[in-house]
Biopython code that builds the backbone (N, CA, C, O; Angstrom):
import numpy as np
from Bio.PDB.StructureBuilder import StructureBuilder

atoms = [
    (1, "MET", "N", (-119.109, 27.905, 222.674)),
    (1, "MET", "CA", (-119.045, 26.791, 221.729)),
    (1, "MET", "C", (-117.745, 26.895, 220.932)),
    (1, "MET", "O", (-117.335, 27.981, 220.521)),
    (2, "ASN", "N", (-117.131, 25.787, 220.730)),
    (2, "ASN", "CA", (-115.895, 25.713, 219.966)),
    (2, "ASN", "C", (-116.192, 25.993, 218.490)),
    (2, "ASN", "O", (-117.068, 25.361, 217.898)),
    (3, "LYS", "N", (-115.458, 26.944, 217.899)),
    (3, "LYS", "CA", (-115.695, 27.305, 216.493)),
    (3, "LYS", "C", (-115.467, 26.136, 215.544)),
    (3, "LYS", "O", (-116.057, 26.091, 214.465)),
    (4, "ALA", "N", (-114.622, 25.196, 215.932)),
    (4, "ALA", "CA", (-114.352, 24.051, 215.058)),
    (4, "ALA", "C", (-115.615, 23.234, 214.796)),
    (4, "ALA", "O", (-115.748, 22.622, 213.736)),
    (5, "TRP", "N", (-116.547, 23.220, 215.758)),
    (5, "TRP", "CA", (-117.796, 22.482, 215.541)),
    (5, "TRP", "C", (-118.639, 23.129, 214.450)),
    (5, "TRP", "O", (-119.415, 22.444, 213.784)),
    (6, "LEU", "N", (-118.497, 24.437, 214.257)),
    (6, "LEU", "CA", (-119.207, 25.088, 213.149)),
    (6, "LEU", "C", (-118.683, 24.593, 211.801)),
    (6, "LEU", "O", (-119.445, 24.455, 210.844)),
    (7, "PHE", "N", (-117.368, 24.326, 211.733)),
    (7, "PHE", "CA", (-116.795, 23.759, 210.506)),
    (7, "PHE", "C", (-117.331, 22.345, 210.260)),
    (7, "PHE", "O", (-117.607, 21.969, 209.120)),
    (8, "VAL", "N", (-117.476, 21.564, 211.337)),
    (8, "VAL", "CA", (-118.030, 20.211, 211.194)),
    (8, "VAL", "C", (-119.474, 20.305, 210.702)),
    (8, "VAL", "O", (-119.882, 19.558, 209.814)),
    (9, "PHE", "N", (-120.243, 21.228, 211.285)),
    (9, "PHE", "CA", (-121.631, 21.404, 210.866)),
    (9, "PHE", "C", (-121.714, 21.805, 209.390)),
    (9, "PHE", "O", (-122.524, 21.265, 208.637)),
    (10, "GLY", "N", (-120.872, 22.755, 208.990)),
    (10, "GLY", "CA", (-120.844, 23.168, 207.584)),
    (10, "GLY", "C", (-120.459, 22.021, 206.659)),
    (10, "GLY", "O", (-121.046, 21.851, 205.590)),
    (11, "ALA", "N", (-119.466, 21.232, 207.078)),
    (11, "ALA", "CA", (-119.060, 20.077, 206.276)),
    (11, "ALA", "C", (-120.203, 19.086, 206.135)),
    (11, "ALA", "O", (-120.391, 18.500, 205.069)),
    (12, "GLY", "N", (-120.968, 18.896, 207.205)),
    (12, "GLY", "CA", (-122.119, 17.989, 207.147)),
    (12, "GLY", "C", (-123.187, 18.472, 206.185)),
    (12, "GLY", "O", (-123.788, 17.675, 205.464)),
    (13, "ILE", "N", (-123.426, 19.776, 206.175)),
    (13, "ILE", "CA", (-124.410, 20.347, 205.243)),
    (13, "ILE", "C", (-123.957, 20.139, 203.798)),
    (13, "ILE", "O", (-124.747, 19.738, 202.943)),
    (14, "PHE", "N", (-122.680, 20.416, 203.536)),
    (14, "PHE", "CA", (-122.169, 20.212, 202.176)),
    (14, "PHE", "C", (-122.157, 18.724, 201.802)),
    (14, "PHE", "O", (-122.333, 18.375, 200.635)),
    (15, "GLU", "N", (-121.948, 17.847, 202.799)),
    (15, "GLU", "CA", (-121.988, 16.408, 202.503)),
    (15, "GLU", "C", (-123.370, 16.005, 202.014)),
    (15, "GLU", "O", (-123.497, 15.268, 201.036)),
    (16, "ILE", "N", (-124.400, 16.486, 202.689)),
    (16, "ILE", "CA", (-125.765, 16.194, 202.259)),
    (16, "ILE", "C", (-125.964, 16.679, 200.818)),
    (16, "ILE", "O", (-126.568, 15.988, 199.998)),
    (17, "GLY", "N", (-125.449, 17.870, 200.528)),
    (17, "GLY", "CA", (-125.582, 18.426, 199.180)),
    (17, "GLY", "C", (-124.916, 17.582, 198.119)),
    (17, "GLY", "O", (-125.500, 17.336, 197.064)),
    (18, "TRP", "N", (-123.676, 17.125, 198.389)),
    (18, "TRP", "CA", (-123.012, 16.374, 197.325)),
    (18, "TRP", "C", (-123.554, 14.966, 197.192)),
    (18, "TRP", "O", (-123.544, 14.410, 196.094)),
    (19, "VAL", "N", (-124.032, 14.366, 198.292)),
    (19, "VAL", "CA", (-124.618, 13.024, 198.174)),
    (19, "VAL", "C", (-125.899, 13.096, 197.341)),
    (19, "VAL", "O", (-126.118, 12.262, 196.462)),
    (20, "VAL", "N", (-126.731, 14.081, 197.614)),
    (20, "VAL", "CA", (-127.946, 14.263, 196.812)),
    (20, "VAL", "C", (-127.567, 14.599, 195.375)),
    (20, "VAL", "O", (-128.200, 14.120, 194.434)),
    (21, "GLY", "N", (-126.530, 15.424, 195.205)),
    (21, "GLY", "CA", (-126.066, 15.774, 193.872)),
    (21, "GLY", "C", (-125.618, 14.574, 193.069)),
    (21, "GLY", "O", (-125.886, 14.496, 191.870)),
    (22, "LEU", "N", (-124.933, 13.630, 193.714)),
    (22, "LEU", "CA", (-124.496, 12.429, 192.991)),
    (22, "LEU", "C", (-125.678, 11.629, 192.455)),
    (22, "LEU", "O", (-125.586, 11.003, 191.400)),
    (23, "LYS", "N", (-126.779, 11.654, 193.182)),
    (23, "LYS", "CA", (-127.942, 10.890, 192.745)),
    (23, "LYS", "C", (-128.766, 11.627, 191.683)),
    (23, "LYS", "O", (-129.268, 11.009, 190.743)),
    (24, "TYR", "N", (-128.901, 12.950, 191.837)),
    (24, "TYR", "CA", (-129.850, 13.674, 191.001)),
    (24, "TYR", "C", (-129.228, 14.594, 189.954)),
    (24, "TYR", "O", (-129.954, 15.144, 189.126)),
    (25, "ALA", "N", (-127.921, 14.778, 189.962)),
    (25, "ALA", "CA", (-127.296, 15.683, 188.987)),
    (25, "ALA", "C", (-127.431, 15.115, 187.572)),
    (25, "ALA", "O", (-127.142, 13.944, 187.326)),
    (26, "ASN", "N", (-127.874, 15.965, 186.656)),
    (26, "ASN", "CA", (-128.024, 15.511, 185.276)),
    (26, "ASN", "C", (-127.679, 16.605, 184.250)),
    (26, "ASN", "O", (-127.858, 16.412, 183.048)),
    (27, "THR", "N", (-127.193, 17.735, 184.727)),
    (27, "THR", "CA", (-126.754, 18.807, 183.837)),
    (27, "THR", "C", (-125.344, 19.214, 184.241)),
    (27, "THR", "O", (-124.874, 18.868, 185.325)),
    (28, "TRP", "N", (-124.673, 19.953, 183.358)),
    (28, "TRP", "CA", (-123.296, 20.347, 183.675)),
    (28, "TRP", "C", (-123.228, 21.234, 184.909)),
    (28, "TRP", "O", (-122.274, 21.134, 185.679)),
    (29, "TRP", "N", (-124.235, 22.116, 185.121)),
    (29, "TRP", "CA", (-124.180, 23.002, 186.275)),
    (29, "TRP", "C", (-124.510, 22.266, 187.568)),
    (29, "TRP", "O", (-123.963, 22.608, 188.617)),
    (30, "SER", "N", (-125.394, 21.260, 187.525)),
    (30, "SER", "CA", (-125.678, 20.498, 188.749)),
    (30, "SER", "C", (-124.480, 19.621, 189.117)),
    (30, "SER", "O", (-124.208, 19.404, 190.298)),
    (31, "TRP", "N", (-123.762, 19.115, 188.099)),
    (31, "TRP", "CA", (-122.527, 18.383, 188.387)),
    (31, "TRP", "C", (-121.463, 19.330, 188.930)),
    (31, "TRP", "O", (-120.686, 18.956, 189.809)),
    (32, "GLY", "N", (-121.426, 20.551, 188.412)),
    (32, "GLY", "CA", (-120.486, 21.552, 188.918)),
    (32, "GLY", "C", (-120.745, 21.883, 190.384)),
    (32, "GLY", "O", (-119.811, 21.977, 191.180)),
    (33, "LEU", "N", (-122.023, 22.059, 190.737)),
    (33, "LEU", "CA", (-122.375, 22.311, 192.136)),
    (33, "LEU", "C", (-122.016, 21.129, 193.023)),
    (33, "LEU", "O", (-121.602, 21.314, 194.167)),
    (34, "THR", "N", (-122.169, 19.930, 192.509)),
    (34, "THR", "CA", (-121.811, 18.730, 193.269)),
    (34, "THR", "C", (-120.314, 18.708, 193.554)),
    (34, "THR", "O", (-119.895, 18.398, 194.669)),
    (35, "VAL", "N", (-119.513, 19.037, 192.549)),
    (35, "VAL", "CA", (-118.055, 19.070, 192.733)),
    (35, "VAL", "C", (-117.665, 20.154, 193.746)),
    (35, "VAL", "O", (-116.799, 19.929, 194.592)),
    (36, "VAL", "N", (-118.293, 21.311, 193.663)),
    (36, "VAL", "CA", (-118.020, 22.387, 194.626)),
    (36, "VAL", "C", (-118.392, 21.929, 196.036)),
    (36, "VAL", "O", (-117.655, 22.195, 196.986)),
    (37, "ALA", "N", (-119.518, 21.249, 196.181)),
    (37, "ALA", "CA", (-119.946, 20.763, 197.491)),
    (37, "ALA", "C", (-118.965, 19.729, 198.049)),
    (37, "ALA", "O", (-118.693, 19.717, 199.250)),
    (38, "ILE", "N", (-118.434, 18.857, 197.179)),
    (38, "ILE", "CA", (-117.441, 17.875, 197.624)),
    (38, "ILE", "C", (-116.196, 18.585, 198.142)),
    (38, "ILE", "O", (-115.676, 18.247, 199.206)),
    (39, "TYR", "N", (-115.722, 19.573, 197.384)),
    (39, "TYR", "CA", (-114.534, 20.307, 197.801)),
    (39, "TYR", "C", (-114.770, 21.040, 199.122)),
    (39, "TYR", "O", (-113.958, 20.941, 200.042)),
    (40, "ALA", "N", (-115.879, 21.772, 199.215)),
    (40, "ALA", "CA", (-116.179, 22.533, 200.427)),
    (40, "ALA", "C", (-116.319, 21.610, 201.637)),
    (40, "ALA", "O", (-115.836, 21.916, 202.727)),
    (41, "CYS", "N", (-116.978, 20.496, 201.427)),
    (41, "CYS", "CA", (-117.176, 19.516, 202.498)),
    (41, "CYS", "C", (-115.834, 19.031, 203.045)),
    (41, "CYS", "O", (-115.605, 19.063, 204.254)),
    (42, "MET", "N", (-114.963, 18.590, 202.169)),
    (42, "MET", "CA", (-113.669, 18.050, 202.603)),
    (42, "MET", "C", (-112.774, 19.134, 203.197)),
    (42, "MET", "O", (-112.044, 18.882, 204.156)),
    (43, "HIS", "N", (-112.830, 20.332, 202.631)),
    (43, "HIS", "CA", (-112.015, 21.437, 203.146)),
    (43, "HIS", "C", (-112.435, 21.798, 204.575)),
    (43, "HIS", "O", (-111.583, 21.952, 205.450)),
    (44, "LEU", "N", (-113.731, 21.930, 204.811)),
    (44, "LEU", "CA", (-114.221, 22.252, 206.153)),
    (44, "LEU", "C", (-113.917, 21.128, 207.140)),
    (44, "LEU", "O", (-113.588, 21.386, 208.298)),
    (45, "LEU", "N", (-114.025, 19.900, 206.688)),
    (45, "LEU", "CA", (-113.720, 18.761, 207.566)),
    (45, "LEU", "C", (-112.242, 18.749, 207.951)),
    (45, "LEU", "O", (-111.905, 18.451, 209.097)),
    (46, "LEU", "N", (-111.368, 19.068, 207.016)),
    (46, "LEU", "CA", (-109.933, 19.132, 207.317)),
    (46, "LEU", "C", (-109.629, 20.227, 208.339)),
    (46, "LEU", "O", (-108.840, 20.016, 209.260)),
    (47, "ILE", "N", (-110.245, 21.379, 208.180)),
    (47, "ILE", "CA", (-110.039, 22.468, 209.141)),
    (47, "ILE", "C", (-110.489, 22.042, 210.537)),
    (47, "ILE", "O", (-109.781, 22.263, 211.520)),
    (48, "ALA", "N", (-111.658, 21.436, 210.616)),
    (48, "ALA", "CA", (-112.190, 21.015, 211.918)),
    (48, "ALA", "C", (-111.324, 19.933, 212.555)),
    (48, "ALA", "O", (-111.114, 19.942, 213.768)),
    (49, "SER", "N", (-110.821, 19.002, 211.747)),
    (49, "SER", "CA", (-110.050, 17.888, 212.310)),
    (49, "SER", "C", (-108.679, 18.321, 212.817)),
    (49, "SER", "O", (-108.020, 17.562, 213.529)),
    (50, "LYS", "N", (-108.237, 19.527, 212.464)),
    (50, "LYS", "CA", (-106.992, 20.047, 213.026)),
    (50, "LYS", "C", (-107.190, 20.513, 214.465)),
    (50, "LYS", "O", (-106.230, 20.606, 215.230)),
    (51, "ARG", "N", (-108.434, 20.805, 214.829)),
    (51, "ARG", "CA", (-108.728, 21.352, 216.156)),
    (51, "ARG", "C", (-109.462, 20.381, 217.066)),
    (51, "ARG", "O", (-109.475, 20.565, 218.283)),
    (52, "LEU", "N", (-110.069, 19.359, 216.498)),
    (52, "LEU", "CA", (-110.855, 18.396, 217.269)),
    (52, "LEU", "C", (-110.298, 16.996, 217.046)),
    (52, "LEU", "O", (-109.601, 16.760, 216.059)),
    (53, "PRO", "N", (-110.597, 16.061, 217.951)),
    (53, "PRO", "CA", (-110.177, 14.674, 217.713)),
    (53, "PRO", "C", (-110.777, 14.147, 216.407)),
    (53, "PRO", "O", (-111.969, 14.311, 216.149)),
    (54, "VAL", "N", (-109.948, 13.524, 215.605)),
    (54, "VAL", "CA", (-110.369, 13.092, 214.272)),
    (54, "VAL", "C", (-111.524, 12.098, 214.336)),
    (54, "VAL", "O", (-112.467, 12.199, 213.552)),
    (55, "GLY", "N", (-111.463, 11.145, 215.252)),
    (55, "GLY", "CA", (-112.527, 10.136, 215.351)),
    (55, "GLY", "C", (-113.880, 10.758, 215.646)),
    (55, "GLY", "O", (-114.875, 10.436, 214.998)),
    (56, "THR", "N", (-113.913, 11.645, 216.622)),
    (56, "THR", "CA", (-115.165, 12.303, 216.979)),
    (56, "THR", "C", (-115.647, 13.196, 215.853)),
    (56, "THR", "O", (-116.837, 13.222, 215.540)),
    (57, "THR", "N", (-114.728, 13.925, 215.245)),
    (57, "THR", "CA", (-115.084, 14.796, 214.130)),
    (57, "THR", "C", (-115.731, 13.997, 213.008)),
    (57, "THR", "O", (-116.762, 14.394, 212.466)),
    (58, "TYR", "N", (-115.124, 12.875, 212.666)),
    (58, "TYR", "CA", (-115.643, 12.069, 211.562)),
    (58, "TYR", "C", (-116.998, 11.453, 211.899)),
    (58, "TYR", "O", (-117.882, 11.399, 211.043)),
    (59, "VAL", "N", (-117.169, 10.994, 213.127)),
    (59, "VAL", "CA", (-118.447, 10.393, 213.511)),
    (59, "VAL", "C", (-119.571, 11.427, 213.461)),
    (59, "VAL", "O", (-120.654, 11.142, 212.949)),
    (60, "VAL", "N", (-119.319, 12.615, 213.986)),
    (60, "VAL", "CA", (-120.338, 13.665, 213.948)),
    (60, "VAL", "C", (-120.646, 14.045, 212.502)),
    (60, "VAL", "O", (-121.809, 14.204, 212.132)),
    (61, "PHE", "N", (-119.618, 14.189, 211.700)),
    (61, "PHE", "CA", (-119.758, 14.533, 210.287)),
    (61, "PHE", "C", (-120.596, 13.493, 209.539)),
    (61, "PHE", "O", (-121.557, 13.846, 208.854)),
    (62, "THR", "N", (-120.240, 12.229, 209.666)),
    (62, "THR", "CA", (-120.983, 11.189, 208.951)),
    (62, "THR", "C", (-122.391, 11.005, 209.513)),
    (62, "THR", "O", (-123.322, 10.694, 208.770)),
    (63, "GLY", "N", (-122.546, 11.195, 210.823)),
    (63, "GLY", "CA", (-123.886, 11.107, 211.418)),
    (63, "GLY", "C", (-124.806, 12.179, 210.880)),
    (63, "GLY", "O", (-125.965, 11.918, 210.558)),
    (64, "MET", "N", (-124.276, 13.395, 210.786)),
    (64, "MET", "CA", (-125.068, 14.490, 210.210)),
    (64, "MET", "C", (-125.414, 14.204, 208.754)),
    (64, "MET", "O", (-126.555, 14.383, 208.327)),
    (65, "GLY", "N", (-124.423, 13.762, 208.005)),
    (65, "GLY", "CA", (-124.647, 13.492, 206.589)),
    (65, "GLY", "C", (-125.667, 12.394, 206.363)),
    (65, "GLY", "O", (-126.552, 12.517, 205.517)),
    (66, "THR", "N", (-125.538, 11.322, 207.126)),
    (66, "THR", "CA", (-126.475, 10.203, 206.989)),
    (66, "THR", "C", (-127.883, 10.624, 207.367)),
    (66, "THR", "O", (-128.837, 10.366, 206.633)),
    (67, "THR", "N", (-128.007, 11.271, 208.512)),
    (67, "THR", "CA", (-129.323, 11.704, 208.975)),
    (67, "THR", "C", (-129.956, 12.679, 207.984)),
    (67, "THR", "O", (-131.115, 12.520, 207.600)),
    (68, "GLY", "N", (-129.198, 13.677, 207.578)),
    (68, "GLY", "CA", (-129.725, 14.674, 206.650)),
    (68, "GLY", "C", (-130.124, 14.084, 205.312)),
    (68, "GLY", "O", (-131.156, 14.445, 204.747)),
    (69, "THR", "N", (-129.302, 13.175, 204.807)),
    (69, "THR", "CA", (-129.598, 12.571, 203.507)),
    (69, "THR", "C", (-130.855, 11.712, 203.567)),
    (69, "THR", "O", (-131.695, 11.783, 202.670)),
    (70, "VAL", "N", (-130.993, 10.903, 204.611)),
    (70, "VAL", "CA", (-132.174, 10.039, 204.740)),
    (70, "VAL", "C", (-133.433, 10.886, 204.920)),
    (70, "VAL", "O", (-134.456, 10.623, 204.288)),
    (71, "LEU", "N", (-133.358, 11.908, 205.787)),
    (71, "LEU", "CA", (-134.534, 12.761, 205.998)),
    (71, "LEU", "C", (-134.902, 13.538, 204.736)),
    (71, "LEU", "O", (-136.081, 13.655, 204.404)),
    (72, "LEU", "N", (-133.901, 14.068, 204.032)),
    (72, "LEU", "CA", (-134.160, 14.792, 202.792)),
    (72, "LEU", "C", (-134.790, 13.877, 201.750)),
    (72, "LEU", "O", (-135.709, 14.282, 201.039)),
    (73, "ASP", "N", (-134.298, 12.648, 201.661)),
    (73, "ASP", "CA", (-134.882, 11.690, 200.726)),
    (73, "ASP", "C", (-136.361, 11.439, 201.040)),
    (73, "ASP", "O", (-137.192, 11.365, 200.135)),
    (74, "MET", "N", (-136.677, 11.309, 202.334)),
    (74, "MET", "CA", (-138.068, 11.037, 202.706)),
    (74, "MET", "C", (-138.957, 12.262, 202.547)),
    (74, "MET", "O", (-140.081, 12.153, 202.056)),
    (75, "LEU", "N", (-138.462, 13.432, 202.959)),
    (75, "LEU", "CA", (-139.311, 14.628, 202.976)),
    (75, "LEU", "C", (-139.416, 15.322, 201.628)),
    (75, "LEU", "O", (-140.458, 15.894, 201.309)),
    (76, "VAL", "N", (-138.352, 15.282, 200.829)),
    (76, "VAL", "CA", (-138.342, 16.045, 199.579)),
    (76, "VAL", "C", (-138.478, 15.154, 198.344)),
    (76, "VAL", "O", (-139.184, 15.501, 197.396)),
    (77, "PHE", "N", (-137.803, 14.014, 198.360)),
    (77, "PHE", "CA", (-137.727, 13.203, 197.147)),
    (77, "PHE", "C", (-138.643, 11.983, 197.142)),
    (77, "PHE", "O", (-138.535, 11.135, 196.255)),
    (78, "GLY", "N", (-139.547, 11.882, 198.123)),
    (78, "GLY", "CA", (-140.586, 10.864, 198.079)),
    (78, "GLY", "C", (-140.171, 9.464, 198.475)),
    (78, "GLY", "O", (-140.886, 8.512, 198.163)),
    (79, "GLU", "N", (-139.051, 9.302, 199.147)),
    (79, "GLU", "CA", (-138.665, 7.979, 199.665)),
    (79, "GLU", "C", (-139.706, 7.562, 200.703)),
    (79, "GLU", "O", (-140.108, 8.381, 201.529)),
    (80, "PRO", "N", (-140.148, 6.305, 200.676)),
    (80, "PRO", "CA", (-141.181, 5.878, 201.629)),
    (80, "PRO", "C", (-140.720, 6.023, 203.087)),
    (80, "PRO", "O", (-139.583, 5.695, 203.426)),
    (81, "PHE", "N", (-141.616, 6.514, 203.932)),
    (81, "PHE", "CA", (-141.341, 6.660, 205.355)),
    (81, "PHE", "C", (-141.390, 5.291, 206.017)),
    (81, "PHE", "O", (-142.323, 4.518, 205.798)),
    (82, "GLN", "N", (-140.383, 4.998, 206.826)),
    (82, "GLN", "CA", (-140.364, 3.750, 207.579)),
    (82, "GLN", "C", (-139.990, 4.054, 209.031)),
    (82, "GLN", "O", (-139.026, 4.773, 209.295)),
    (83, "VAL", "N", (-140.761, 3.499, 209.963)),
    (83, "VAL", "CA", (-140.499, 3.725, 211.378)),
    (83, "VAL", "C", (-139.114, 3.206, 211.756)),
    (83, "VAL", "O", (-138.423, 3.822, 212.568)),
    (84, "ALA", "N", (-138.707, 2.086, 211.180)),
    (84, "ALA", "CA", (-137.391, 1.519, 211.485)),
    (84, "ALA", "C", (-136.276, 2.500, 211.125)),
    (84, "ALA", "O", (-135.319, 2.646, 211.885)),
    (85, "LYS", "N", (-136.383, 3.166, 209.991)),
    (85, "LYS", "CA", (-135.383, 4.165, 209.595)),
    (85, "LYS", "C", (-135.319, 5.299, 210.608)),
    (85, "LYS", "O", (-134.237, 5.726, 211.012)),
    (86, "LEU", "N", (-136.496, 5.781, 211.015)),
    (86, "LEU", "CA", (-136.552, 6.871, 211.977)),
    (86, "LEU", "C", (-135.922, 6.462, 213.311)),
    (86, "LEU", "O", (-135.171, 7.239, 213.901)),
    (87, "LEU", "N", (-136.218, 5.262, 213.787)),
    (87, "LEU", "CA", (-135.637, 4.783, 215.039)),
    (87, "LEU", "C", (-134.118, 4.637, 214.942)),
    (87, "LEU", "O", (-133.401, 4.969, 215.885)),
    (88, "LEU", "N", (-133.638, 4.151, 213.828)),
    (88, "LEU", "CA", (-132.193, 4.017, 213.643)),
    (88, "LEU", "C", (-131.508, 5.379, 213.563)),
    (88, "LEU", "O", (-130.383, 5.533, 214.040)),
    (89, "ILE", "N", (-132.167, 6.357, 212.972)),
    (89, "ILE", "CA", (-131.612, 7.716, 212.944)),
    (89, "ILE", "C", (-131.530, 8.272, 214.369)),
    (89, "ILE", "O", (-130.545, 8.916, 214.730)),
    (90, "VAL", "N", (-132.567, 8.022, 215.176)),
    (90, "VAL", "CA", (-132.552, 8.487, 216.563)),
    (90, "VAL", "C", (-131.394, 7.847, 217.326)),
    (90, "VAL", "O", (-130.701, 8.532, 218.077)),
    (91, "VAL", "N", (-131.177, 6.554, 217.146)),
    (91, "VAL", "CA", (-130.055, 5.876, 217.802)),
    (91, "VAL", "C", (-128.721, 6.481, 217.342)),
    (91, "VAL", "O", (-127.825, 6.720, 218.152)),
    (92, "LEU", "N", (-128.607, 6.721, 216.056)),
    (92, "LEU", "CA", (-127.393, 7.336, 215.511)),
    (92, "LEU", "C", (-127.158, 8.714, 216.124)),
    (92, "LEU", "O", (-126.040, 9.036, 216.527)),
    (93, "LEU", "N", (-128.203, 9.518, 216.193)),
    (93, "LEU", "CA", (-128.073, 10.859, 216.750)),
    (93, "LEU", "C", (-127.718, 10.839, 218.233)),
    (93, "LEU", "O", (-126.954, 11.686, 218.696)),
    (94, "ILE", "N", (-128.257, 9.898, 218.971)),
    (94, "ILE", "CA", (-127.904, 9.770, 220.387)),
    (94, "ILE", "C", (-126.408, 9.490, 220.525)),
    (94, "ILE", "O", (-125.744, 10.069, 221.385)),
    (95, "GLY", "N", (-125.881, 8.610, 219.685)),
    (95, "GLY", "CA", (-124.453, 8.320, 219.717)),
    (95, "GLY", "C", (-123.604, 9.520, 219.332)),
    (95, "GLY", "O", (-122.582, 9.787, 219.965)),
    (96, "VAL", "N", (-124.012, 10.237, 218.312)),
    (96, "VAL", "CA", (-123.266, 11.412, 217.855)),
    (96, "VAL", "C", (-123.273, 12.497, 218.931)),
    (96, "VAL", "O", (-122.230, 13.077, 219.234)),
    (97, "ILE", "N", (-124.433, 12.768, 219.503)),
    (97, "ILE", "CA", (-124.528, 13.779, 220.555)),
    (97, "ILE", "C", (-123.714, 13.356, 221.776)),
    (97, "ILE", "O", (-123.059, 14.183, 222.410)),
    (98, "GLY", "N", (-123.759, 12.072, 222.100)),
    (98, "GLY", "CA", (-122.964, 11.567, 223.219)),
    (98, "GLY", "C", (-121.476, 11.751, 222.995)),
    (98, "GLY", "O", (-120.762, 12.171, 223.906)),
    (99, "LEU", "N", (-120.998, 11.447, 221.802)),
    (99, "LEU", "CA", (-119.580, 11.641, 221.502)),
    (99, "LEU", "C", (-119.184, 13.107, 221.566)),
    (99, "LEU", "O", (-118.119, 13.446, 222.080)),
    (100, "LYS", "N", (-120.033, 13.967, 221.050)),
    (100, "LYS", "CA", (-119.725, 15.398, 221.120)),
    (100, "LYS", "C", (-119.689, 15.867, 222.569)),
    (100, "LYS", "O", (-118.850, 16.690, 222.934)),
    (101, "ALA", "N", (-120.586, 15.355, 223.387)),
    (101, "ALA", "CA", (-120.667, 15.777, 224.782)),
    (101, "ALA", "C", (-119.437, 15.371, 225.596)),
    (101, "ALA", "O", (-119.038, 16.086, 226.516)),
    (102, "VAL", "N", (-118.843, 14.239, 225.265)),
    (102, "VAL", "CA", (-117.686, 13.779, 226.051)),
    (102, "VAL", "C", (-116.353, 14.175, 225.442)),
    (102, "VAL", "O", (-115.305, 13.859, 226.005)),
    (103, "THR", "N", (-116.368, 14.859, 224.307)),
    (103, "THR", "CA", (-115.122, 15.292, 223.677)),
    (103, "THR", "C", (-114.530, 16.454, 224.458)),
    (103, "THR", "O", (-115.207, 17.448, 224.720)),
    (104, "VAL", "N", (-113.272, 16.321, 224.827)),
    (104, "VAL", "CA", (-112.575, 17.361, 225.576)),
    (104, "VAL", "C", (-112.006, 18.375, 224.596)),
    (104, "VAL", "O", (-111.308, 18.019, 223.646)),
    (105, "GLU", "N", (-112.314, 19.640, 224.840)),
    (105, "GLU", "CA", (-111.780, 20.707, 223.995)),
    (105, "GLU", "C", (-110.360, 21.019, 224.415)),
    (105, "GLU", "O", (-110.038, 21.016, 225.603)),
    (106, "GLN", "N", (-109.514, 21.287, 223.440)),
    (106, "GLN", "CA", (-108.132, 21.673, 223.716)),
    (106, "GLN", "C", (-108.073, 23.174, 223.911)),
    (106, "GLN", "O", (-108.873, 23.915, 223.340)),
    (107, "GLU", "N", (-107.124, 23.620, 224.719)),
    (107, "GLU", "CA", (-106.956, 25.061, 224.945)),
    (107, "GLU", "C", (-106.621, 25.770, 223.633)),
    (107, "GLU", "O", (-105.884, 25.235, 222.805)),
    (108, "GLY", "N", (-107.150, 26.945, 223.452)),
    (108, "GLY", "CA", (-106.841, 27.744, 222.276)),
    (108, "GLY", "C", (-107.725, 27.442, 221.080)),
    (108, "GLY", "O", (-107.504, 28.004, 220.007)),
    (109, "ASP", "N", (-108.717, 26.574, 221.225)),
    (109, "ASP", "CA", (-109.582, 26.202, 220.109)),
    (109, "ASP", "C", (-110.821, 27.076, 220.010)),
    (109, "ASP", "O", (-111.603, 26.915, 219.073)),
    (110, "ARG", "N", (-111.017, 27.956, 220.901)),
    (110, "ARG", "CA", (-112.265, 28.723, 220.908)),
    (110, "ARG", "C", (-112.233, 29.893, 219.998)),
    (110, "ARG", "O", (-113.215, 30.629, 219.903)),
]
sb = StructureBuilder()
sb.init_structure("model")
sb.init_model(0)
sb.init_chain("A")
sb.init_seg("    ")
for serial, (resi, resn, name, xyz) in enumerate(atoms, 1):
    if name == "N":
        sb.init_residue(resn, " ", resi, " ")
    sb.init_atom(name, np.array(xyz, "f"), 0.0, 1.0, " ", f" {name:<3s}", serial, name[0])
structure = sb.get_structure()
């Protein structure tokens, strides 16, 4: 597996953190964690985009962030479950996985 994809995965995790932080932060330390998550997210995404095609990197990153944020909202924060949301997430994930599968790795990226 290309190590750059681990940076994309990490950036996606931090994206979920800062998006949730923007909605729920209400103390100085929760805002501080949100800012740290924004920085870490963008830093990891920049590292990954130096080794992978930018378009594919961004699509995988945003797909992870969107999926994670919607699922976290439903499972943890009580957002109502809707079958339509779940089906759209599945379609999104199929596209993201498809793009990752057809992305050609460059030599020296491992």
